[in-house]
C-alpha positions as CSV (number, residue, x, y, z in Angstrom):
1,M,-37.6,-25.4,11.1
2,T,-38.3,-29.1,10.4
3,I,-36.7,-31.5,12.9
4,S,-39.1,-34.4,12.3
5,L,-36.9,-37.5,11.5
6,A,-39.9,-39.2,9.9
7,Q,-40.3,-36.5,7.4
8,L,-36.5,-36.3,6.8
9,R,-36.3,-40.0,6.0
10,R,-38.6,-39.4,3.0
11,C,-36.1,-37.0,1.5
12,S,-33.8,-38.3,-1.3
13,A,-31.2,-35.5,-1.1
14,A,-29.5,-33.3,1.5
15,V,-28.1,-29.9,0.5
16,D,-25.8,-27.5,2.4
17,I,-25.6,-24.3,0.4
18,G,-22.9,-22.4,2.3
19,A,-21.3,-19.0,1.6
20,A,-18.0,-20.8,0.8
21,R,-18.9,-24.2,-0.5
22,T,-22.0,-26.1,-1.7
23,R,-22.4,-29.8,-0.8
24,V,-25.0,-32.3,-1.9
25,Y,-25.6,-35.7,-0.3
26,V,-27.8,-38.1,-2.2
27,K,-29.5,-41.0,-0.5
28,N,-27.8,-44.4,-1.0
29,Q,-25.0,-42.6,-2.9
30,G,-23.2,-40.4,-0.3
31,L,-21.6,-37.0,-0.9
32,V,-21.7,-36.3,-4.6
33,V,-21.0,-32.6,-4.7
34,D,-18.4,-30.6,-2.7
35,E,-17.6,-27.4,-4.7
36,P,-17.1,-23.7,-4.0
37,T,-20.3,-21.7,-4.2
38,V,-18.9,-19.6,-7.0
39,A,-20.1,-19.0,-10.6
40,A,-18.6,-17.0,-13.5
41,I,-20.9,-15.4,-16.0
42,N,-20.5,-13.4,-19.2
43,T,-22.3,-10.1,-18.6
44,R,-22.7,-9.5,-22.3
45,T,-24.6,-12.7,-23.1
46,G,-25.7,-13.9,-19.7
47,A,-24.1,-17.2,-20.3
48,L,-22.8,-19.3,-17.4
49,L,-19.1,-19.9,-18.1
50,A,-17.9,-21.9,-15.1
51,V,-19.0,-23.0,-11.6
52,G,-17.3,-24.3,-8.5
53,A,-13.5,-24.7,-8.5
54,Q,-13.1,-23.6,-12.1
55,A,-14.9,-20.3,-11.3
56,E,-13.1,-19.7,-8.1
57,V,-9.7,-19.6,-9.8
58,M,-11.1,-16.9,-12.1
59,D,-11.8,-14.5,-9.2
60,G,-9.8,-11.4,-9.7
61,R,-8.3,-12.6,-13.0
62,T,-11.0,-11.9,-15.5
63,P,-11.7,-9.2,-18.1
64,D,-14.5,-6.6,-17.5
65,Y,-17.2,-8.6,-19.3
66,I,-16.7,-11.7,-17.1
67,R,-18.0,-11.5,-13.6
68,V,-17.4,-13.9,-10.8
69,V,-20.4,-14.0,-8.4
70,R,-21.2,-15.7,-5.1
71,P,-25.0,-16.3,-4.9
72,V,-24.9,-17.1,-1.1
73,S,-23.9,-14.6,1.6
74,G,-23.9,-15.4,5.3
75,G,-25.7,-18.7,4.8
76,T,-28.5,-17.0,2.9
77,V,-29.3,-17.3,-0.8
78,V,-29.2,-13.7,-2.2
79,D,-29.5,-14.6,-5.9
80,I,-32.0,-17.4,-6.4
81,D,-31.6,-17.6,-10.1
82,M,-27.9,-17.9,-10.0
83,A,-28.0,-20.4,-7.1
84,Q,-30.3,-22.6,-9.2
85,R,-28.1,-22.4,-12.2
86,L,-25.0,-23.2,-10.1
87,L,-26.7,-26.2,-8.4
88,R,-28.1,-27.5,-11.7
89,T,-24.7,-27.5,-13.2
90,L,-23.0,-29.1,-10.1
91,V,-25.6,-31.8,-9.6
92,G,-25.1,-33.1,-13.2
93,E,-27.4,-34.5,-15.8
94,R,-27.4,-38.1,-14.4
95,L,-28.8,-37.1,-11.0
96,R,-31.3,-34.7,-12.6
97,K,-32.7,-37.6,-14.6
98,T,-32.9,-39.7,-11.5
99,W,-34.8,-37.0,-9.7
100,R,-37.2,-36.4,-12.6
101,R,-38.2,-40.1,-12.4
102,R,-39.4,-39.5,-8.9
103,P,-42.4,-37.1,-9.1
104,T,-42.5,-36.7,-5.3
105,M,-38.8,-36.0,-4.8
106,R,-38.1,-34.3,-1.5
107,A,-35.0,-32.5,-0.4
108,A,-33.6,-31.3,3.0
109,V,-31.5,-28.2,3.3
110,C,-29.4,-26.7,6.1
111,L,-30.1,-23.2,7.2
112,P,-28.3,-21.1,9.9
113,Y,-30.0,-20.8,13.3
114,G,-32.6,-18.0,13.5
115,S,-32.8,-17.6,9.7
116,E,-35.4,-15.0,8.6
117,P,-38.5,-16.2,6.7
118,L,-37.2,-14.5,3.6
119,A,-34.0,-16.6,3.8
120,Q,-36.0,-19.7,4.3
121,R,-38.2,-18.9,1.3
122,A,-35.1,-18.3,-0.8
123,A,-33.7,-21.7,0.0
124,V,-37.0,-23.4,-0.7
125,E,-37.5,-21.7,-4.0
126,T,-33.9,-22.6,-5.0
127,L,-34.5,-26.3,-4.6
128,T,-38.1,-26.3,-5.9
129,G,-36.7,-24.8,-9.1
130,L,-34.6,-27.9,-9.4
131,G,-37.6,-30.2,-9.2
132,A,-38.1,-30.7,-5.5
133,K,-41.8,-31.1,-4.6
134,R,-41.2,-30.5,-0.9
135,V,-38.2,-29.0,1.0
136,E,-37.5,-29.7,4.7
137,L,-35.6,-27.1,6.6
138,V,-33.1,-28.2,9.3
139,D,-30.9,-26.1,11.6
140,T,-27.3,-26.3,10.6
141,L,-26.4,-26.6,14.3
142,V,-28.4,-29.8,14.7
143,A,-27.1,-31.3,11.4
144,A,-23.5,-30.4,12.3
145,A,-23.8,-32.0,15.8
146,V,-25.1,-35.2,14.3
147,G,-22.3,-35.2,11.7
148,S,-19.8,-34.7,14.5
149,G,-21.0,-37.8,16.2
150,L,-22.5,-36.0,19.2
151,P,-25.4,-37.8,21.1
152,V,-27.8,-35.0,20.5
153,E,-30.8,-37.2,21.1
154,Q,-29.8,-38.0,24.7
155,P,-30.8,-35.9,27.8
156,E,-27.3,-34.5,28.3
157,A,-25.7,-31.3,27.1
158,T,-23.6,-31.1,23.9
159,M,-22.1,-27.8,22.8
160,I,-21.1,-27.1,19.2
161,V,-19.5,-24.1,17.5
162,V,-20.1,-24.1,13.7
163,C,-17.6,-21.7,12.1
164,G,-18.7,-20.8,8.6
165,A,-17.3,-18.3,6.1
166,G,-19.8,-15.5,7.0
167,T,-21.1,-16.4,10.4
168,T,-20.3,-18.5,13.5
169,Q,-23.1,-20.3,15.3
170,V,-22.9,-21.5,18.9
171,A,-25.5,-23.8,20.5
172,V,-26.1,-26.1,23.4
173,L,-28.3,-29.1,22.5
174,S,-30.2,-31.7,24.5
175,L,-32.9,-34.2,23.6
176,G,-32.5,-33.4,19.9
177,S,-33.4,-29.7,20.4
178,I,-31.5,-26.4,20.8
179,V,-31.5,-25.2,24.4
180,A,-29.7,-21.9,23.7
181,A,-28.0,-20.5,20.7
182,E,-26.2,-17.4,19.3
183,T,-25.1,-16.3,15.9
184,V,-22.4,-13.8,15.3
185,P,-21.4,-12.3,11.9
186,V,-17.8,-13.4,12.2
187,G,-16.3,-16.2,10.2
188,G,-13.5,-17.2,7.8
189,N,-14.1,-14.1,5.7
190,A,-13.7,-11.8,8.7
191,I,-10.4,-13.5,9.5
192,D,-9.2,-13.1,5.9
193,H,-10.1,-9.4,6.0
194,A,-8.1,-9.0,9.3
195,V,-5.0,-10.5,7.7
196,I,-5.4,-8.4,4.5
197,Q,-5.8,-5.2,6.6
198,H,-2.8,-6.1,8.8
199,L,-0.5,-6.5,5.7
200,R,-1.9,-3.3,4.2
201,L,-1.4,-1.1,7.3
202,H,1.9,-2.5,8.6
203,H,3.7,-3.6,5.4
204,E,2.0,-1.5,2.7
205,L,1.2,-4.7,0.8
206,M,-2.0,-5.6,-1.0
207,L,-2.6,-9.3,-0.7
208,A,-4.8,-11.3,-3.2
209,G,-7.8,-12.8,-1.5
210,Q,-6.9,-16.3,-2.7
211,A,-3.5,-16.0,-1.0
212,V,-4.9,-15.6,2.5
213,R,-5.9,-19.2,3.2
214,P,-2.3,-20.5,2.4
215,L,-1.0,-17.9,4.8
216,Q,-3.4,-19.2,7.5
217,L,-2.1,-22.7,6.9
218,I,1.5,-21.4,7.4
219,L,0.4,-19.7,10.6
220,S,-1.1,-22.9,12.0
221,G,1.8,-25.0,10.9
222,G,4.6,-22.7,11.9
223,D,6.3,-23.1,8.5
224,G,8.4,-20.3,7.0
225,L,11.9,-19.0,6.2
226,S,12.6,-18.6,9.9
227,P,10.9,-19.9,13.0
228,G,9.0,-16.6,13.4
229,S,8.4,-15.3,9.9
230,T,7.3,-16.2,6.4
231,E,7.5,-14.6,3.0
232,V,4.4,-13.1,1.5
233,H,4.0,-12.0,-2.1
234,G,1.7,-9.1,-3.1
235,R,1.4,-5.7,-4.7
236,D,3.0,-2.6,-3.2
237,V,0.3,0.0,-2.1
238,V,2.3,3.0,-3.3
239,S,4.1,1.9,-6.5
240,G,1.7,-0.8,-7.6
241,M,4.7,-3.1,-8.3
242,A,5.0,-6.7,-7.2
243,R,6.8,-7.0,-3.9
244,S,7.7,-9.6,-1.3
245,V,7.9,-9.0,2.5
246,H,8.8,-11.1,5.5
247,V,5.9,-11.2,7.9
248,D,6.1,-11.8,11.6
249,T,3.7,-14.7,12.1
250,E,3.1,-13.9,15.7
251,R,1.9,-10.4,14.8
252,V,-0.5,-11.8,12.2
253,R,-1.8,-14.2,14.9
254,D,-2.4,-11.1,17.1
255,A,-4.2,-9.4,14.2
256,I,-6.8,-12.2,13.8
257,T,-7.4,-12.5,17.5
258,T,-9.5,-9.4,17.6
259,P,-12.4,-10.7,15.4
260,L,-12.3,-14.0,17.3
261,T,-13.3,-12.4,20.5
262,S,-16.9,-12.1,19.2
263,I,-17.0,-15.9,19.2
264,L,-15.9,-16.0,22.8
265,D,-18.7,-13.5,23.7
266,A,-21.3,-15.7,21.9
267,I,-20.1,-18.8,23.8
268,G,-20.3,-16.9,27.1
269,A,-23.9,-15.7,26.3
270,V,-25.0,-19.2,25.5
271,L,-23.6,-20.7,28.6
272,R,-25.3,-18.0,30.8
273,R,-28.7,-19.0,29.4
274,C,-28.2,-22.7,30.0
275,P,-29.4,-24.5,33.2
276,P,-26.6,-25.3,35.6
277,D,-27.0,-29.1,35.1
278,L,-26.3,-28.8,31.4
279,V,-23.3,-26.5,32.0
280,A,-21.9,-29.2,34.4
281,D,-22.2,-31.8,31.6
282,L,-20.2,-29.5,29.3
283,G,-17.4,-29.3,31.9
284,E,-16.7,-33.0,31.2
285,R,-17.8,-33.3,27.6
286,G,-16.4,-30.0,26.3
287,I,-17.0,-28.1,23.1
288,V,-16.8,-29.4,19.6
289,L,-15.7,-27.2,16.7
290,A,-17.2,-27.7,13.2
291,G,-17.5,-25.8,10.0
292,G,-15.1,-25.0,7.2
293,S,-13.4,-22.3,9.3
294,A,-13.0,-24.4,12.5
295,L,-9.3,-24.8,11.7
296,I,-8.6,-21.1,12.0
297,P,-5.2,-20.9,13.7
298,G,-5.4,-20.1,17.4
299,L,-9.2,-20.6,17.7
300,E,-9.1,-23.9,19.7
301,P,-6.6,-22.8,22.3
302,M,-8.3,-19.4,22.7
303,I,-11.7,-21.0,23.5
304,H,-10.1,-23.5,25.9
305,Q,-8.3,-20.6,27.7
306,A,-11.4,-18.5,28.0
307,T,-13.8,-21.3,29.1
308,T,-11.4,-23.8,30.8
309,M,-13.4,-26.5,29.1
310,P,-12.0,-29.2,26.8
311,V,-12.2,-28.2,23.1
312,H,-12.2,-30.7,20.3
313,T,-12.3,-30.2,16.5
314,A,-14.5,-32.7,14.5
315,D,-12.7,-35.2,12.2
316,R,-14.1,-33.6,9.1
317,P,-15.3,-30.2,10.3
318,D,-16.1,-28.9,6.8
319,T,-18.6,-31.6,5.9
320,C,-20.2,-32.2,9.3
321,A,-23.4,-30.4,8.5
322,V,-24.2,-32.2,5.2
323,M,-23.0,-35.6,6.5
324,G,-25.2,-35.2,9.6
325,L,-28.2,-34.3,7.4
326,G,-27.3,-37.3,5.2
327,A,-27.4,-39.5,8.2
328,M,-30.9,-38.2,9.1
329,I,-32.3,-38.9,5.6
330,E,-30.7,-42.3,5.6
331,G,-32.5,-43.2,8.9
332,K,-29.3,-43.6,10.9
333,V,-30.5,-41.3,13.7
334,Q,-33.0,-42.6,16.1
335,P,-34.9,-40.3,18.5
336,L,-35.2,-41.0,22.2
337,H,-38.7,-42.3,22.8
338,L,-40.4,-40.9,25.9
339,D,-43.6,-42.7,26.7
340,P,-46.1,-40.7,28.8
341,M,-46.6,-42.2,32.3
342,A,-49.8,-44.0,32.9
343,P,-52.1,-42.3,35.4
């Protein structure tokens, strides 16, 4: 993937098309789009009814002829046409006119580490369909590290864990490049599924997908009717009627611990492939969490307990990748110049 800062400085837009949210950073304007990667279409006419937050609230609440789709899965564009229609609507007419006045418009896009060529081609075709003449591909890990304020261009180790909706990426970076990295198919969606399965098996309650995230906030904040429980509303599995149950928050935390162990395995695998000097740097600097799912309850103390290294969460973990990519196209990141020694 492209890591040339000179080429990135020629781009006028930075795009992060994630499985959960789509973000667009425009040069000299900042972050202009931050919306869910969701679209609602009329299956009878093919018309696009809503995108972003308006489409997300329709999920699970529509008649048969209205379908809510997510054109991105695991960081990969799986429906190019729908992704183009979604981006075209989110970007807005004003920005499209600005881009049309620049016949050599370039765009930069974040992609997960180790993306397949087909996934890279899908991202390129999505943006070229919007008018981009050239698309630069950047690893999400590098962009998120820059957006988190890590000195990735220095000859010292920085470790970042990017927790997305579909995947979690772990990497150690030095001198602006990835030394070792791992990607596991565990993210916010897997945590949501674990919570839903726990309520179904132990409480015979079907929970709506949109009600999982508020429950996670309650788990992280410790709020509830009593110190160790909270009330959850859903549908009874047997009768199909609406029902409320009091859920033990500690048992729910235990339920989401199981999928999180895959992240610990990935961190261990990355550390084992790193030179000892870089691992020693990490013992002082620690690990930085980024991504929209970095605030999963229990993730930070679990990593600290398993690695005994300091663990920090970025100030704005959800927008680290697009803001880091925006800093690159703005020219705010300077590489470390290494002049060859004279003979």
